[in-house]
C-alpha positions as CSV (number, residue, x, y, z in Angstrom):
1,M,90.9,102.6,110.2
2,L,93.9,104.8,110.8
3,R,96.7,104.8,113.3
4,K,98.9,108.0,113.5
5,E,102.4,107.9,114.9
6,H,105.4,110.1,115.1
7,F,109.1,109.7,114.9
8,N,112.2,111.8,114.6
9,A,115.1,110.8,112.4
10,A,118.1,112.2,110.5
11,H,119.1,111.4,107.0
12,R,121.1,112.6,104.0
13,L,120.0,112.3,100.4
14,H,123.0,111.3,98.4
15,N,123.8,109.3,95.3
16,P,127.4,107.9,95.6
17,E,127.4,107.4,91.8
18,W,127.2,111.2,91.3
19,N,129.8,113.9,91.8
20,V,129.4,116.5,94.6
21,E,128.0,119.1,92.2
22,D,125.2,116.9,90.9
23,N,124.3,115.7,94.4
24,V,124.0,119.3,95.6
25,R,122.1,120.4,92.5
26,I,119.6,117.6,92.8
27,F,119.2,117.3,96.6
28,G,120.2,120.8,97.8
29,K,120.4,121.2,101.5
30,C,119.1,117.6,101.9
31,N,122.6,116.5,100.7
32,N,124.3,118.1,103.8
33,P,127.3,115.8,104.6
34,N,126.5,116.2,108.3
35,F,122.9,115.0,107.8
36,H,119.7,116.8,108.7
37,G,116.5,115.8,110.6
38,H,112.8,115.6,110.3
39,N,109.8,115.2,112.6
40,Y,108.0,112.5,110.7
41,D,104.3,111.9,111.1
42,L,103.2,108.4,110.0
43,I,99.7,107.3,109.2
44,V,99.0,103.6,108.8
45,R,95.6,102.9,107.1
46,L,94.1,99.4,107.2
47,S,90.9,98.6,105.4
48,G,88.9,95.3,105.4
49,E,85.8,93.7,106.7
50,V,84.5,94.5,110.1
51,D,84.7,91.5,112.3
52,P,81.1,90.9,113.6
53,K,82.4,89.5,116.9
54,T,84.6,92.4,117.8
55,G,83.2,95.3,115.7
56,Y,86.8,96.0,114.7
57,V,88.4,96.0,111.2
58,F,91.7,95.4,113.1
59,D,92.6,95.6,116.8
60,M,94.1,99.1,117.3
61,K,96.3,97.9,120.2
62,I,97.8,95.1,118.1
63,L,98.4,97.6,115.2
64,S,100.0,100.1,117.7
65,D,102.3,97.4,119.0
66,L,103.3,96.3,115.5
67,I,104.1,99.9,114.5
68,K,106.1,100.5,117.7
69,E,108.1,97.3,117.6
70,N,108.8,97.2,113.9
71,V,109.0,100.9,112.9
72,L,109.3,103.3,115.7
73,D,111.9,101.3,117.7
74,R,113.8,100.9,114.5
75,F,113.6,104.5,113.1
76,D,113.0,106.9,116.0
77,H,116.0,109.1,117.0
78,K,118.1,107.3,114.4
79,N,120.3,108.3,111.6
80,L,118.6,106.5,108.8
81,N,121.7,106.3,106.6
82,L,123.9,104.9,109.4
83,D,121.5,103.0,111.8
84,V,118.9,101.4,109.6
85,E,120.0,98.4,107.5
86,E,117.7,99.1,104.6
87,F,119.1,102.6,104.0
88,K,122.8,101.6,103.9
89,T,122.3,101.1,100.2
90,L,119.0,102.8,99.6
91,N,118.6,106.6,99.5
92,P,116.3,107.5,102.5
93,S,113.9,109.7,100.6
94,A,110.4,110.1,102.0
95,E,109.2,107.8,99.2
96,N,111.7,105.1,100.0
97,I,111.0,105.4,103.8
98,A,107.3,104.9,103.1
99,I,108.0,101.8,100.9
100,V,110.3,100.3,103.6
101,I,107.7,100.8,106.3
102,Y,105.0,99.3,104.0
103,D,107.2,96.3,103.3
104,I,108.0,95.8,107.1
105,L,104.3,96.0,108.1
106,R,103.0,94.0,105.1
107,E,105.0,91.0,106.4
108,K,103.2,91.3,109.8
109,I,99.7,92.0,108.6
110,S,97.5,89.5,106.7
111,N,96.8,90.2,103.1
112,D,93.1,90.1,104.0
113,Y,93.7,93.8,104.9
114,D,94.5,96.6,102.4
115,L,97.5,98.6,103.8
116,K,98.4,102.1,103.0
117,I,101.2,104.3,104.4
118,T,101.2,108.1,104.5
119,L,104.4,109.7,105.6
120,F,104.6,113.4,106.4
121,E,108.2,114.6,106.1
122,T,107.1,118.2,106.8
123,E,103.7,119.7,107.4
124,R,103.3,120.3,103.7
125,N,105.3,117.5,102.2
126,Y,104.1,113.9,102.3
127,V,104.0,110.7,100.3
128,E,101.6,107.8,100.1
129,Y,102.4,104.2,99.3
130,P,100.9,102.4,97.5
131,I,99.2,105.1,95.5
């Protein structure tokens, strides 16, 4: 089963251990000191056994509420570098954002379910975790 969500957030890719030239060379315009934003599309995939009593793998309303409370409320219309605790010391690349979302949701969803996160940073650029 899949649940698709959307959030908007700003970020800056930057490694404080590197000089300005190396940051610009590696991250390009994503290293803008004034940040830049994306319209992220998030897909949360759960797989497991279908409950014979409900016919569900997992209740979509419960999943929707978990994503809203733990991801969207935390990330949407935020500056990831400044407003989200995990990214104060972690570069908010699409890969790292997907891993953080996975870790947040994994704590809330039983290990009886396989969990996969797909995060679209742009229409053509996306990451999956775990792969």
